[in-house]
C-alpha positions in Angstrom: -0.2 0.2 -0.1 1.5 3.5 -0.8 1.0 6.1 1.8 3.4 8.4 3.7 4.8 5.3 5.1 4.9 2.2 2.5 3.5 -0.7 3.8 3.0 -4.4 2.4 -0.4 -6.1 3.5 -0.6 -9.0 4.4 -3.2 -12.1 4.4 -3.6 -14.5 7.2 -4.3 -18.3 5.5 -7.0 -19.8 7.6 -5.4 -21.5 11.3 -6.1 -25.1 9.6 -3.5 -24.4 6.8 -0.9 -23.4 9.7 2.0 -26.3 9.9 3.9 -27.2 13.6 7.5 -27.2 12.4 9.1 -27.3 15.7 8.3 -30.4 17.6 10.3 -30.0 20.6 9.3 -28.1 23.5 12.9 -26.6 24.2 15.6 -25.6 21.2 18.2 -28.2 21.3 21.9 -26.7 21.1 24.6 -29.1 19.7 27.6 -28.5 22.4 30.2 -31.1 23.8 30.2 -30.9 27.8 31.9 -33.2 30.4 29.3 -35.3 31.9 29.1 -37.6 34.4 26.3 -40.6 35.1 25.7 -42.2 37.8 23.3 -44.5 38.0 19.8 -44.3 40.1 20.6 -48.1 41.2 23.8 -49.3 41.1 23.5 -50.9 38.0 27.1 -50.0 37.0 30.1 -48.0 37.8 29.7 -44.0 37.4 31.5 -42.9 34.3 32.2 -39.5 32.4 31.0 -39.1 28.9 30.3 -36.3 26.4 27.1 -34.6 25.2 26.1 -34.5 21.8 23.6 -32.1 22.6 21.6 -30.1 25.1 18.3 -29.0 25.5 16.3 -27.8 28.5 14.3 -31.4 28.5 16.7 -34.1 27.3 20.2 -34.6 26.3 22.4 -36.9 23.2 25.7 -38.4 25.3 28.1 -40.3 23.4 28.7 -43.4 24.6 32.0 -45.7 23.7 31.6 -49.2 22.1 30.9 -51.5 24.1 29.4 -49.5 27.1 26.6 -51.6 28.2 23.7 -49.0 29.8 20.5 -50.5 27.8 19.3 -52.4 30.4 18.7 -48.7 33.0 15.8 -47.1 32.8 16.8 -43.9 35.0 19.8 -42.3 35.7 21.4 -39.4 36.8 23.2 -36.7 35.0 25.9 -34.5 36.2 28.0 -31.4 35.0 28.7 -27.9 35.4 27.0 -25.3 33.0 29.6 -22.0 33.0 27.4 -18.9 32.5 29.7 -15.4 30.7 29.0 -14.0 34.1 31.5 -16.5 35.1 29.3 -17.8 37.5 29.1 -22.4 37.5 26.4 -24.2 38.3 26.3 -28.0 39.3 23.3 -29.7 38.4 22.3 -33.3 39.2 19.4 -33.9 36.9 17.3 -37.2 37.2 17.1 -38.6 33.6 15.0 -41.4 31.6 16.6 -43.2 29.4 14.5 -42.9 25.8 16.9 -45.3 23.6 19.8 -45.9 22.4 21.0 -45.4 19.0 24.6 -46.6 17.0 26.6 -44.2 15.1 29.3 -44.6 12.5 32.5 -47.1 14.0 30.5 -48.5 16.8 30.3 -45.7 19.0 26.1 -45.2 20.6 24.4 -42.2 21.4 22.0 -42.3 24.9 19.0 -40.6 24.5 18.1 -39.2 27.8 14.7 -36.9 29.0 15.4 -35.6 31.8 12.5 -36.2 34.6 10.5 -33.4 36.5 14.1 -31.2 36.7 13.7 -27.9 39.1 12.4 -24.6 38.0 16.1 -23.3 38.4 18.0 -26.5 36.6 15.4 -25.5 33.2 16.3 -21.6 34.0 19.8 -22.4 34.1 20.2 -24.6 31.0 17.8 -22.4 29.2 20.4 -19.5 29.8 23.2 -21.7 29.4 21.9 -22.5 25.5 20.9 -18.9 24.8 24.4 -17.0 25.9 25.8 -20.2 23.5 23.5 -19.7 20.8 24.7 -15.7 20.9 28.5 -16.4 21.1 27.8 -18.7 18.3 26.0 -16.5 16.1 28.6 -13.6 16.6 31.2 -16.3 14.9 29.0 -16.9 12.1 28.2 -20.5 13.2 24.8 -20.9 13.8 22.0 -19.9 11.6 
């Protein structure tokens, strides 16, 4: 529309034609974090691993070939998140094993969902992810 300020008029399609693209409740960020994995009931010896990605509702964790964790249904993830302010937050997140998938070279990915995380922990995770996204965007590595 031409006027004092040039404007464009858009028509809103019918609500039934909208397609939801984001399936997850939280944004996922590909980031490598050192994580300690502890069983809920001593099913295995605790060990350290690295995350493949993380979100406020769960994570994917790289496991070495031969790690037997498939029979476990719940575990605890321990991780330290360093924020831009210099604060370090230590999180202990009760998690449910969703699935274990095999990657190249026999390595595996453990997919977990956080069970009833504290509101504070969710906020810390979201803040950490947002700060990392901003850093990556500044570097031109995040779209």
